[in-house]
C-alpha positions in Angstrom: 82.3 101.4 168.3 81.4 103.2 164.9 83.4 106.1 165.7 86.7 104.0 165.9 86.1 102.3 162.7 85.4 105.7 161.2 88.8 106.9 162.4 90.5 103.8 161.3 89.3 103.9 157.9 89.9 107.6 157.5 93.6 107.1 158.7 93.9 104.1 156.3 92.7 106.4 153.3 94.8 109.3 154.3 98.1 106.9 154.5 97.1 105.5 151.0 96.8 108.8 149.4 100.2 109.8 151.0 101.7 106.8 149.7 99.9 107.0 146.2 101.4 110.8 146.0 104.9 109.9 147.0 104.9 106.9 144.7 103.5 109.0 141.8 106.4 111.7 142.5 109.3 109.0 142.3 107.8 107.5 139.2 107.6 111.0 137.6 111.1 111.7 138.8 112.3 108.3 137.5 110.6 109.0 134.0 112.1 112.4 133.7 115.7 110.9 134.3 115.1 108.2 131.8 114.0 110.8 129.3 116.8 113.2 129.8 119.3 110.2 129.8 117.8 109.0 126.4 118.0 112.7 125.1 121.4 112.9 126.0 122.3 109.8 124.1 120.4 110.8 121.0 121.9 114.1 120.9 125.3 112.6 120.9 124.3 110.2 118.3 123.1 113.1 116.3 126.4 115.4 116.7 128.7 112.4 115.6 126.6 111.6 112.7 126.5 115.4 111.8 130.3 115.4 112.2 130.7 112.3 110.0 128.4 113.7 107.3 130.4 117.0 107.1 133.6 115.0 106.9 132.3 112.9 104.0 131.0 116.1 102.2 134.4 117.5 102.6 136.1 114.4 101.2 133.8 114.0 98.4 134.3 117.5 97.3 138.1 116.8 97.5 137.9 113.8 95.4 135.7 115.3 92.9 137.5 118.6 92.7 140.4 117.2 90.7 138.3 115.5 88.1 136.9 118.7 87.2 140.0 120.4 86.4 141.4 117.6 84.3 141.5 118.6 80.6 139.6 116.5 78.3 142.4 115.2 76.5 143.7 113.2 79.3 141.1 111.0 79.1 141.5 108.3 76.5 138.6 108.0 74.1 136.3 104.8 74.2 137.4 104.0 70.6 141.1 103.5 71.4 142.2 100.0 71.5 145.3 99.2 73.6 
């Protein structure tokens, strides 16, 4: 009778071990998929933000460019009364 109990217990623990390893594998796989998805989303946001930042820098340079080339006499003096 003791032998059968030992066989049943060892079979139970072997099954529990296999189930634990399989569960850990699936959890790890799910974790890696979630991490990869999050990485792709963050990369996309970073790329679009970088494009917007570059476009804003270009626009600021275009808007500030003509201001520097205007002659000093074109701007009215603060003492001028209209």
